[in-house]
C-alpha positions in Angstrom: -200.9 66.3 -14.3 -198.3 68.3 -15.9 -200.2 69.3 -18.9 -203.2 70.6 -16.9 -204.0 74.1 -18.1 -206.7 75.3 -15.5 -205.6 77.7 -12.8 -208.5 77.0 -10.5 -208.8 73.9 -8.1 -210.7 71.0 -9.7 -212.4 68.0 -8.4 -209.3 65.9 -9.0 -207.4 68.3 -6.8 -210.0 68.0 -4.1 -209.8 64.3 -4.3 -206.0 64.4 -4.0 -206.4 66.5 -0.9 -208.9 64.2 0.7 -206.7 61.1 0.1 -203.5 63.0 1.4 -205.6 64.1 4.5 -206.6 60.5 5.2 -203.0 59.4 5.0 -201.9 62.2 7.3 -204.3 61.2 10.2 -203.4 57.6 9.8 -200.6 56.1 12.1 -197.9 57.1 12.8 -199.4 60.4 13.9 -196.4 61.7 15.7 -194.1 61.5 12.5 -193.6 65.2 11.5 -191.5 64.2 8.4 -194.5 62.1 7.0 -196.9 65.1 7.5 -194.4 67.5 5.7 -193.8 65.0 2.9 -197.5 64.6 2.3 -198.1 68.3 2.2 -195.3 68.8 -0.3 -196.8 66.0 -2.4 -200.2 67.5 -2.3 -198.9 71.1 -3.1 -196.8 69.8 -6.0 -199.6 67.7 -7.5 -202.0 70.7 -7.4 -199.7 73.6 -8.3 -197.4 71.4 -10.7 -198.3 73.4 -13.8 -197.6 76.6 -12.1 -194.2 75.5 -10.8 -192.8 74.0 -14.0 -195.3 74.9 -16.5 -192.9 77.3 -18.3 -190.5 74.6 -19.2 -190.5 72.8 -22.5 -192.8 69.8 -22.8 -190.0 67.2 -22.5 -188.2 68.8 -19.6 -191.5 69.5 -17.8 -192.6 65.8 -18.1 -189.3 64.5 -17.0 -189.1 66.8 -14.0 -192.8 66.0 -13.0 -192.1 62.2 -12.8 -188.6 62.6 -11.2 -190.0 64.9 -8.5 -192.9 62.6 -7.6 -190.6 59.5 -7.6 -188.1 61.5 -5.2 -191.1 62.5 -2.9 -192.4 58.8 -3.0 -189.0 57.5 -2.1 -188.6 60.1 0.7 -192.0 59.2 2.1 -191.2 55.5 2.1 -187.8 56.0 3.7 -189.3 58.0 6.6 -192.2 55.4 7.1 -190.6 52.2 7.4 -188.4 51.7 4.3 -188.9 48.4 2.2 -191.7 47.3 4.4 -193.5 50.7 4.5 -197.2 50.6 4.3 -197.0 53.6 2.1 -195.2 52.0 -0.7 -198.4 52.4 -3.0 -197.3 56.1 -3.2 -195.0 54.9 -6.0 -198.3 54.6 -8.1 -198.2 58.4 -8.3 -195.1 58.7 -10.5 -196.1 55.5 -12.3 -199.4 56.8 -13.3 -198.1 60.2 -14.2 -195.6 58.6 -16.5 -198.3 56.5 -18.1 -200.4 59.7 -18.8 -197.4 61.8 -20.2 -195.3 59.2 -22.3 -195.8 56.5 -24.9 -195.5 52.7 -24.1 -191.6 52.8 -24.0 -191.4 55.9 -21.9 -193.9 54.5 -19.4 -191.9 51.2 -19.1 -188.6 53.1 -18.5 -190.0 55.4 -15.8 -191.9 52.5 -14.2 -188.5 50.7 -14.0 -187.0 53.8 -12.3 -189.8 53.9 -9.8 -189.3 50.1 -9.1 -185.6 50.7 -8.8 -186.2 53.5 -6.3 -188.4 51.2 -4.3 -186.1 48.1 -4.6 -183.1 50.3 -3.4 -184.5 50.0 0.1 -183.8 46.2 -0.1 -180.0 46.9 0.1 -180.0 48.3 3.7 -182.7 45.9 4.8 -180.6 42.8 3.7 -177.8 44.0 6.1 -180.1 43.2 9.1 -182.7 40.7 7.7 -182.8 37.8 5.4 -185.0 37.9 2.4 -187.3 34.9 2.7 -189.2 33.2 -0.3 -192.4 34.8 1.0 -190.8 38.3 1.2 -189.4 38.0 -2.2 -192.8 36.9 -3.7 -194.4 39.9 -1.9 -191.8 42.2 -3.3 -192.2 40.7 -6.9 -196.1 41.0 -6.6 -195.8 44.7 -5.5 -193.5 45.4 -8.5 -195.7 43.5 -10.9 -198.8 45.6 -10.0 -196.7 48.8 -10.6 -196.3 47.6 -14.2 -199.8 46.4 -14.4 -201.3 49.6 -13.4 -198.8 51.5 -15.7 -199.7 49.4 -18.8 -203.5 49.8 -18.3 -203.4 53.5 -17.7 -201.1 54.1 -20.6 -203.3 52.0 -22.9 -206.3 53.9 -21.8 -204.5 57.3 -22.3 -203.1 56.3 -25.8 -206.7 55.2 -26.9 -208.1 58.4 -25.6 -205.5 60.4 -27.5 -206.2 58.5 -30.7 -209.9 59.1 -30.3 -209.3 62.8 -29.7 -207.1 63.0 -32.8 -209.8 61.2 -34.9 -212.4 63.6 -33.6 -210.2 66.6 -34.5 -209.5 65.2 -38.0 -213.2 64.5 -38.5 -214.1 68.0 -37.4 -211.5 69.4 -39.7 -212.8 67.2 -42.5 -216.5 68.3 -41.8 -215.5 71.9 -41.8 -213.6 71.5 -45.2 -216.5 69.6 -46.5 -219.0 72.2 -45.4 -216.9 74.9 -46.9 -216.6 73.1 -50.2 -220.3 72.5 -50.1 -221.0 76.1 -49.7 -218.6 77.0 -52.5 -220.2 74.3 -54.7 -223.6 75.7 -54.0 -222.4 79.3 -54.9 -220.8 77.9 -58.1 -224.1 76.0 -58.9 -226.1 79.2 -58.3 -223.8 81.2 -60.6 -223.8 78.5 -63.2 -227.6 78.6 -63.2 -227.7 82.3 -63.5 -225.2 82.2 -66.4 -227.0 79.5 -68.1 -230.3 81.2 -68.0 -228.8 84.5 -69.0 -227.1 82.8 -72.0 -230.2 81.1 -73.2 -232.3 84.3 -72.9 -229.8 86.7 -74.3 -228.2 84.7 -77.1 -231.3 85.1 -79.3 -231.6 88.8 -78.3 -228.0 89.4 -79.3 -228.5 87.9 -82.7 -231.6 90.0 -83.2 -229.7 93.1 -82.2 -226.8 92.3 -84.6 -228.9 92.0 -87.6 -230.3 95.6 -87.5 -226.9 96.8 -86.4 -225.4 95.5 -89.6 -228.1 97.3 -91.6 -227.5 100.5 -89.7 -223.7 100.4 -90.1 -223.9 99.5 -93.9 -226.4 102.3 -94.5 -224.3 104.9 -92.5 -221.2 103.9 -94.5 -223.1 104.3 -97.8 -224.6 107.6 -96.7 -221.2 108.8 -95.7 -219.7 108.0 -99.0 -222.3 109.8 -100.9 -222.5 113.0 -98.7 -218.7 113.4 -98.1 -218.3 116.0 -100.7 -221.7 117.6 -100.8 -222.5 117.8 -97.1 -219.6 117.4 -94.8 -221.6 118.0 -91.7 -224.1 115.2 -92.5 -221.3 112.9 -93.5 -219.7 113.5 -90.2 -222.9 112.5 -88.5 -223.2 109.4 -90.6 -219.6 108.6 -89.6 -220.6 108.8 -85.9 -223.5 106.4 -86.7 -221.1 104.0 -88.4 -218.5 104.1 -85.6 -221.0 103.7 -82.7 -222.7 100.8 -84.6 -219.3 99.1 -85.0 -218.8 99.6 -81.2 -222.1 98.0 -80.5 -221.3 95.2 -82.9 -218.1 94.5 -81.1 -220.0 94.5 -77.8 -222.5 92.0 -79.1 -219.8 89.8 -80.5 -218.1 89.7 -77.1 -221.4 89.0 -75.5 -222.2 86.1 -77.9 -218.7 84.7 -77.1 -219.7 84.6 -73.5 -223.2 83.3 -74.0 -222.5 80.4 -76.5 -221.1 77.0 -75.1 -217.4 76.8 -75.0 -215.8 74.1 -77.1 -213.2 72.8 -74.6 -210.5 70.7 -76.3 -208.3 69.5 -73.4 -204.8 68.0 -73.9 -202.4 66.9 -71.2 -199.8 69.6 -70.9 -197.9 71.6 -68.3 -199.6 74.8 -67.1 -196.6 76.9 -66.5 -195.9 77.6 -70.3 -199.5 79.0 -70.6 -198.7 81.4 -67.7 -195.5 82.5 -69.3 -197.4 83.2 -72.6 -200.0 85.3 -70.8 -197.3 87.3 -69.0 -195.5 88.0 -72.3 -198.8 89.2 -73.8 -199.5 91.6 -70.8 -195.9 92.9 -70.8 -196.1 93.7 -74.5 -199.4 95.4 -73.9 -198.1 97.5 -71.0 -194.3 97.8 -71.6 -193.9 100.7 -69.3 -195.8 99.2 -66.4 -194.0 99.4 -63.0 -195.2 96.0 -61.9 -192.7 93.5 -60.4 -193.4 89.9 -61.3 -192.7 87.2 -58.7 -192.8 83.7 -59.8 -192.9 80.6 -57.4 -193.3 77.4 -59.4 -193.0 74.1 -57.4 -190.9 71.4 -59.2 -192.5 68.2 -60.6 -195.8 69.6 -61.4 -198.2 67.1 -63.0 -199.6 67.5 -66.6 -203.1 68.6 -66.7 -206.0 68.3 -69.2 -206.1 71.9 -70.4 -207.4 73.8 -73.4 -204.4 76.0 -73.9 -206.2 78.8 -75.7 -208.9 79.1 -73.1 -206.6 78.7 -70.0 -204.3 81.4 -71.5 -207.3 83.6 -71.8 -207.9 83.0 -68.0 -204.4 84.3 -67.1 -204.6 87.2 -69.5 -207.8 88.3 -67.9 -206.4 87.9 -64.4 -203.1 89.5 -65.1 -204.7 92.4 -66.9 -207.0 93.1 -64.0 -203.9 93.1 -61.7 -202.0 95.5 -64.0 -205.0 97.9 -64.2 -205.4 97.8 -60.5 -201.7 99.0 -60.0 -201.3 102.0 -62.3 -198.7 103.5 -60.1 -196.8 100.2 -59.8 -196.8 97.3 -57.4 -196.1 93.6 -57.3 -197.8 90.6 -59.1 -197.1 87.3 -57.3 -197.8 84.0 -59.1 -197.5 80.7 -57.3 -198.0 77.3 -58.8 -198.0 74.1 -56.7 -199.3 70.6 -56.6 -202.4 70.3 -54.4 -205.3 68.1 -53.4 -208.7 69.6 -52.9 -212.0 67.8 -52.3 -210.3 64.5 -52.8 -208.9 65.5 -56.2 -205.2 65.9 -57.1 -204.2 68.7 -59.4 -202.5 72.2 -59.4 -203.4 75.3 -57.5 -202.4 78.6 -58.9 -202.4 81.7 -56.8 -202.4 85.2 -58.5 -202.0 88.0 -55.9 -201.4 91.7 -56.5 -200.7 94.7 -54.3 -203.5 96.9 -55.6 -206.3 98.5 -53.6 -208.2 95.2 -53.1 -211.9 94.4 -53.5 -214.5 95.5 -51.0 -216.5 92.8 -49.2 -219.8 93.9 -50.7 -218.4 93.4 -54.2 -216.9 89.9 -53.7 -220.1 88.0 -54.2 -220.8 89.7 -57.5 -217.3 89.9 -58.9 -217.9 86.8 -61.1 -221.3 87.8 -62.3 -221.7 89.0 -65.9 -221.9 92.8 -66.5 -220.6 93.7 -63.0 -217.7 95.8 -63.3 -216.0 98.7 -61.4 -214.2 100.0 -64.5 -215.4 103.1 -66.4 -215.0 101.3 -69.8 -215.4 97.7 -68.8 -218.1 95.4 -70.0 -218.0 93.1 -66.9 -217.5 89.8 -68.9 -213.7 89.1 -68.2 -214.1 87.4 -64.7 -217.4 85.8 -65.7 -215.6 84.3 -68.7 -212.8 83.2 -66.4 -215.3 81.4 -64.0 -216.9 79.8 -66.9 -213.8 78.4 -68.4 -212.7 77.1 -64.9 -216.1 75.4 -64.6 -215.7 73.8 -68.0 -212.3 72.5 -66.8 -214.1 71.1 -63.7 -211.9 73.2 -61.5 -212.8 76.4 -59.4 -211.7 79.9 -58.7 -211.9 81.7 -55.3 -211.2 85.2 -54.3 -209.7 86.5 -51.1 -209.1 90.2 -50.5 -208.8 92.8 -47.9 -209.3 96.4 -48.8 -206.0 98.1 -49.2 -204.0 94.8 -49.2 -204.6 93.7 -52.8 -206.6 90.8 -54.3 -205.7 87.2 -54.3 -207.2 84.7 -56.7 -206.9 80.9 -56.1 -207.4 78.6 -59.1 -207.6 74.8 -58.9 -207.1 72.8 -62.1 -207.8 69.0 -61.5 -205.5 66.4 -62.9 -206.2 63.0 -64.3 -209.3 61.6 -62.9 -208.9 58.7 -60.4 -210.1 55.4 -61.5 
């Protein structure tokens, strides 16, 4: 058929050659025109895709059926016209149309084949009279053309539908497998975070208590020695400042370890992105980062804790600004989406920084993993935790040298 892709001869081609060879050796044997037409039919049937394969699908299908109809008409004309024993050759264009077109196209092309066959009736009636038996035989032949066309077309349509169902099922299975892998990765990360939180929350409290004593003692010592022993007072000041820095670190760690109190309210997500951008632009007023916004219209309201979600975007935008100290572009896209059977909003945050190496992508959301000299490695961990508490997810795609791209999905109202 016209949509055949293979370049080598298949068993179908061999079958066609055998059938045409049988027709060629059957009477009349001395009819050279019949032999030539049969050879042309066989060559076109086998090399059809090479001859007209470069045309568009619509033109290729139409030319295929037209050529086969013309060759069938030529063979019937050279072998006895309306009473030719070769009239079943019209099944070739009829079956081709049934495999290439839908129901209506199949009927129309079958009508054309029947009209080509019935056209031989015009010269025949000038010499003979159409009897009742002859008319019945002609009607029977035409009826079989339509019967074969309908049966083949129905089989082809059902086969195509089954193929589409298999493709959709394969896509669904692939997407489900990917979602399952991502859910397993999220579950493992959540388990690690939960275990770490339980283990270290008590430890952090125990560290904070002596830190308070050290800091208070250092401040008192600094006050008493400020005039009498400036060097010792300076050392006491170092103790106090470092104790304060450790206390700040413990505070951030406790914020991460303790359960979040999520208070969701249905609201639009774009104002939270706007507020986070404003905060970052105030923090880096001289940054040479171009902001690109792409917000789809008619976004649904989402159950969001505005303070926590704003913290998500502040962390992501801050990482993007820090990854592009020489300038670049920060692209933020917001659109409605359906993921895992849930409807919501997907936000994409993409920068043009150096990107994240493959070996670091599995650890990027783990606590205390950071590539910054002064970072604590809690920012993206907190982002992942907030997304989990909102029953959403965050994914990272990145190629070294082509920036980082974060995808965040916020589910909407639960389906009942």
